[in-house]
C-alpha positions in Angstrom: 113.3 78.4 127.3 110.8 75.5 127.6 108.6 75.7 130.6 105.3 74.5 132.0 103.6 76.5 134.9 101.9 74.2 137.4 99.3 76.4 139.2 97.0 75.5 141.9 93.2 77.0 142.2 94.5 78.9 145.3 97.4 80.4 143.5 95.6 81.0 140.1 95.6 84.8 139.7 92.9 86.7 137.9 94.1 88.7 134.7 96.0 91.9 136.1 94.0 95.1 135.5 96.8 96.3 133.5 96.0 93.7 130.7 93.4 95.5 128.8 92.2 95.2 125.2 93.6 98.5 123.9 92.4 99.5 120.4 94.7 98.5 117.5 95.9 100.8 114.7 97.0 99.5 111.4 100.8 99.2 111.3 101.3 98.8 115.2 99.7 98.0 118.3 99.3 100.0 121.5 100.0 97.4 124.2 100.4 97.4 128.0 104.0 97.2 129.0 103.8 97.4 132.8 103.8 93.8 133.6 106.6 93.7 136.0 104.2 93.0 139.0 103.9 89.3 137.4 107.6 89.0 137.6 107.8 90.0 141.1 104.7 88.0 142.2 105.3 84.8 144.3 104.0 82.4 141.6 105.5 78.9 141.5 107.2 78.5 138.1 107.4 74.6 138.5 109.5 72.4 136.5 109.2 71.6 132.8 105.9 69.3 132.7 103.6 68.9 129.9 100.6 69.3 132.1 98.9 71.9 134.1 96.8 71.6 137.0 93.7 70.5 135.2 94.4 71.0 131.5 96.7 68.3 130.1 99.2 68.0 127.4 99.8 71.9 127.0 103.2 73.0 125.8 104.5 76.5 126.6 107.8 78.1 125.5 108.0 81.8 126.3 107.7 84.3 129.1 104.1 84.2 130.4 103.0 81.9 127.7 99.8 79.9 128.9 100.1 81.8 132.2 96.6 81.2 133.3 95.7 77.9 132.0 92.9 75.9 133.8 91.2 73.2 132.0 92.3 73.8 128.6 94.1 71.1 127.0 96.3 70.3 124.1 97.5 74.0 123.6 100.8 75.0 122.3 102.1 78.4 123.1 105.5 79.8 121.8 106.4 83.4 122.5 106.1 86.2 125.0 102.4 86.0 126.5 101.2 83.7 123.7 97.9 82.3 125.0 98.6 84.1 128.2 94.9 84.5 129.2 93.9 81.1 128.0 91.4 79.5 130.5 89.6 76.5 129.1 90.2 76.6 125.5 91.8 73.6 124.0 93.7 72.5 120.9 95.0 76.0 120.2 98.4 76.8 118.6 99.9 80.3 119.2 103.3 81.2 117.9 104.5 84.8 118.4 104.4 87.9 120.5 101.0 88.0 122.2 99.3 85.5 119.9 96.0 84.5 121.1 96.9 86.6 124.3 93.3 87.2 125.3 91.8 83.8 124.4 89.8 82.2 127.2 87.4 79.6 125.8 88.0 79.4 122.1 89.3 76.2 120.7 90.9 74.7 117.6 92.6 78.1 116.7 95.9 78.6 115.0 97.8 81.9 115.5 101.4 82.5 114.0 102.6 86.1 114.1 102.9 89.0 116.6 99.5 89.8 117.9 97.7 87.2 115.6 94.2 86.5 116.9 95.2 88.7 119.9 91.6 89.7 121.0 90.1 86.3 120.2 88.0 85.3 123.5 85.7 82.6 122.5 85.9 82.2 118.8 86.9 78.8 117.5 88.3 77.2 114.3 90.3 80.3 113.3 93.6 80.4 111.5 95.6 83.4 111.5 99.1 83.7 110.1 100.8 87.1 110.1 101.3 90.4 112.1 98.1 91.4 113.6 96.0 88.7 111.5 92.6 88.4 112.9 93.9 90.7 115.9 90.3 91.8 116.9 88.4 88.7 116.0 85.9 87.2 118.5 84.1 85.1 115.9 84.8 81.5 114.6 85.7 79.9 111.2 87.8 82.5 109.9 91.2 82.0 107.9 93.7 85.1 107.6 97.2 85.0 106.2 99.1 88.3 105.9 99.9 91.4 107.6 96.7 93.0 109.1 94.7 90.3 107.3 91.0 90.5 108.8 92.7 92.8 111.3 89.3 94.3 112.6 87.0 91.5 112.2 84.9 91.0 115.3 81.7 89.0 114.4 82.1 88.1 110.8 82.4 84.2 110.2 83.6 82.0 107.4 85.9 84.6 106.0 89.1 83.8 104.1 91.7 86.4 103.7 95.1 85.9 102.0 97.5 89.0 101.6 98.6 92.3 102.8 95.7 94.0 104.5 93.0 91.8 103.1 89.7 92.2 104.5 91.3 94.4 107.2 88.3 96.7 107.8 85.8 93.8 107.9 83.8 93.8 111.1 80.6 91.5 110.7 80.6 90.7 107.0 80.6 86.9 106.5 81.6 84.5 103.7 83.9 86.6 102.0 86.9 85.4 100.3 89.9 87.8 99.5 93.1 86.8 97.8 95.6 89.4 96.9 97.2 92.5 98.6 94.4 95.1 99.7 91.7 93.1 98.3 88.4 93.8 99.9 90.5 96.0 102.2 87.5 98.5 103.1 84.8 95.8 103.4 82.9 96.3 106.6 79.5 94.5 106.7 79.5 93.0 103.1 79.0 89.5 102.6 79.6 86.8 100.1 82.0 88.7 98.2 84.8 87.0 96.1 88.1 89.2 95.4 91.0 87.6 93.8 93.9 89.9 92.6 95.7 93.0 94.0 93.2 95.7 95.4 90.4 93.5 93.8 87.0 95.0 95.2 89.2 97.3 97.3 86.6 100.0 97.8 83.7 97.7 98.7 82.1 98.4 102.0 78.7 97.0 102.5 77.9 95.6 99.0 77.0 91.8 98.7 77.5 88.9 96.3 80.2 90.8 94.2 83.0 89.2 92.4 86.2 90.6 91.2 89.0 88.6 89.5 92.1 90.5 88.4 94.4 93.4 89.4 92.1 96.3 90.6 89.1 94.4 89.5 85.9 96.0 90.7 88.0 98.5 92.7 85.4 101.3 92.3 82.4 99.4 93.6 81.3 100.4 96.9 77.7 99.6 98.0 76.2 97.8 95.0 75.3 94.0 95.1 75.6 91.2 92.5 78.3 92.7 90.5 80.9 90.6 88.4 84.2 92.3 87.4 86.8 90.3 85.5 90.1 91.5 84.1 93.1 93.7 84.9 91.7 97.4 85.5 88.2 96.5 85.2 87.3 99.1 87.9 83.4 99.2 87.6 81.3 102.2 88.8 80.7 103.2 92.4 77.1 102.1 93.4 76.3 100.2 90.4 74.5 96.8 90.8 73.7 93.7 88.8 76.4 94.4 86.3 78.9 92.1 84.6 82.1 93.5 83.1 84.6 91.3 81.4 87.8 92.9 80.0 88.6 96.6 79.6 87.2 98.5 76.7 90.2 99.6 74.4 92.5 96.9 75.8 91.1 93.8 74.6 90.6 93.5 70.8 89.0 90.3 70.3 86.5 88.0 72.1 86.3 84.2 71.6 83.6 82.3 73.3 82.9 78.6 72.5 79.5 77.1 72.6 77.7 79.9 70.6 78.4 79.3 66.7 76.2 76.5 65.5 74.0 76.4 68.6 70.4 77.1 67.6 68.2 79.0 69.9 65.2 81.5 69.8 65.2 84.8 71.4 66.2 88.5 70.7 69.1 89.8 68.8 71.9 90.9 70.7 73.7 94.2 70.0 76.8 95.9 71.4 77.4 99.9 71.8 80.5 101.9 71.6 81.5 101.2 75.1 81.3 97.5 74.8 77.9 97.2 76.5 75.9 94.2 75.5 72.1 94.3 75.3 68.9 94.1 73.0 67.9 97.0 71.0 64.5 98.0 72.7 61.5 98.7 70.6 59.2 99.9 73.4 58.1 103.5 73.5 59.3 103.5 77.2 62.9 103.9 75.9 62.1 106.4 73.0 61.6 110.1 72.6 61.0 112.6 69.6 59.1 110.0 67.8 57.7 111.1 64.5 57.0 109.5 61.1 59.9 108.6 58.9 58.1 110.0 55.7 60.6 111.0 53.0 63.9 110.7 55.2 64.1 106.9 54.2 64.6 107.8 50.4 68.3 108.2 51.1 68.6 104.4 50.9 67.7 104.5 47.2 71.1 106.0 46.6 73.0 103.0 48.3 74.8 100.6 46.2 74.7 97.1 47.5 77.8 94.9 46.5 79.0 91.3 46.7 82.3 90.7 48.4 84.7 88.4 50.3 86.2 89.4 53.6 90.0 89.2 54.1 91.4 86.0 55.4 92.1 87.5 58.8 88.4 88.3 59.1 87.0 85.2 57.6 89.4 82.3 56.7 86.6 80.7 54.7 86.5 83.6 52.6 82.7 83.0 52.1 80.7 85.2 49.7 79.0 88.0 51.3 76.2 90.5 50.4 76.1 94.1 51.8 77.3 97.6 51.6 80.5 99.5 52.1 80.6 101.9 55.1 82.5 104.5 53.3 80.1 104.6 50.3 77.2 104.8 52.9 78.7 107.8 54.9 78.8 109.8 51.7 75.0 109.3 51.5 74.0 109.5 55.0 76.7 109.5 57.9 73.9 108.6 60.4 73.8 105.1 58.9 77.4 104.6 59.8 79.2 103.4 63.0 82.5 104.8 63.3 85.6 103.2 65.4 87.5 104.9 68.2 89.6 106.9 65.5 86.4 108.2 64.0 86.8 106.1 60.8 83.8 104.3 59.2 83.7 100.8 60.7 80.3 99.3 60.0 76.7 100.0 58.6 73.6 100.3 60.7 71.9 97.6 58.9 69.0 97.7 61.3 68.3 101.3 60.4 68.7 100.4 56.7 66.2 97.5 57.3 63.6 100.1 59.1 64.2 102.4 56.1 63.6 99.8 53.6 60.5 99.0 55.3 59.4 102.6 55.2 60.1 102.8 51.4 58.4 99.3 51.1 55.1 100.6 52.8 55.1 103.8 50.8 55.4 101.9 47.6 52.6 99.5 49.0 50.3 102.4 49.6 50.9 103.6 46.1 50.1 100.2 44.7 47.0 100.2 46.9 45.9 103.5 45.6 46.5 102.4 42.1 44.7 99.3 42.7 41.8 101.1 44.1 41.7 103.5 41.0 41.9 100.6 38.8 39.1 98.8 40.7 37.0 101.8 40.2 37.7 102.1 36.5 37.0 98.4 36.0 33.6 98.9 38.0 32.7 101.9 35.8 33.7 100.0 32.9 31.6 97.0 33.9 28.8 99.3 34.4 29.2 100.5 31.0 29.5 97.2 29.5 26.3 96.2 31.3 24.5 99.1 29.9 25.6 98.2 26.4 24.6 94.7 26.8 21.1 96.2 27.9 20.9 98.3 24.9 22.0 95.3 22.7 19.2 93.2 24.2 16.5 95.9 23.5 17.8 96.0 19.9 17.6 92.4 19.6 14.3 92.1 21.0 12.9 94.7 18.7 14.4 92.8 15.8 12.7 89.7 17.1 9.3 91.6 17.2 9.7 92.9 13.7 10.3 89.4 12.2 6.5 88.4 11.8 5.6 91.5 10.1 8.3 90.9 7.6 7.1 87.5 6.7 3.6 88.6 6.5 4.6 91.2 3.8 6.6 88.6 2.1 3.7 86.3 2.0 1.3 88.8 0.5 3.6 89.6 -2.3 
């Protein structure tokens, strides 16, 4: 039934004391039901007319819809008590049981669904679609689409929630985007989070600047900041921060990233551990314990058997010649030099450790060479002294021979 209620300032009633904002519970709303007094009041219902006493171009269709409008204009209310308490808000659209029921000064709001934007009073530029969407909202610039979406939002602004109970516990967090059932459902004050996927960032409460993309992505995150979790079942860890997780260990078996191969760059060599964590192997003493000289333990590498080989086509389509070791052979010599796969089988050789052992063996041999060189130098020096002594003795003999020559000539002359 379309109707427009024409009220004069003298007949404009204040909101009835029974109309109170009662707390909402997820799944249903406790609402005031005793409104018979309004039905019995002597208010003039008027005739269908798209104007109110001061506000203009308002449209109401539903019992008590736009009942108390005063200066608000260009509002549309469809449903029991839709925009019931609107006083001077304008350009609002309310469709559904008690949609925007307590709005008084908020403008440019759209509420579609039972109790959508129910408690909004002065917030503007909100869009709520779904049962109890933005039901407790009093702020501005929020968008909610889905059952209980942004249900408890009060002061948070610039939030977008799409899906069943998305951001339903949010109270003052702002600039959040949740897309998927139960995504960011327990977020309260966390801001600038992005969740895309069923239950993505579900348990985040106060964490900021987190990103969860995929089914259950970042589900375990709670209070940490600056995390990025991408992939189905990439859960993360509660309280962790500044962490990037892409894919689930044991699920994804191959990683292809363009723009790396053939691109020259300087920096540290990246390594990966058995959990898939990337990083740089640190050489700082800050990260080490039980440090002691390698001594003779590196001699095991002398039993290694380097080989040339080609990878199979599924590994290297180009079949380029390779140089290295066979993990199974290395394991027989020293299992500590081998990395095993999830089934416990030899997978690759710890070439970094082999290189360190080679360095130790090189230094040991170098020290031996230095000692030999030192001994050789000492021998040479000693021999040089001996040579110098022989030269000195020879010179003496030579001098004596020279001194004896005149005497020999005199004897010869006398004969």
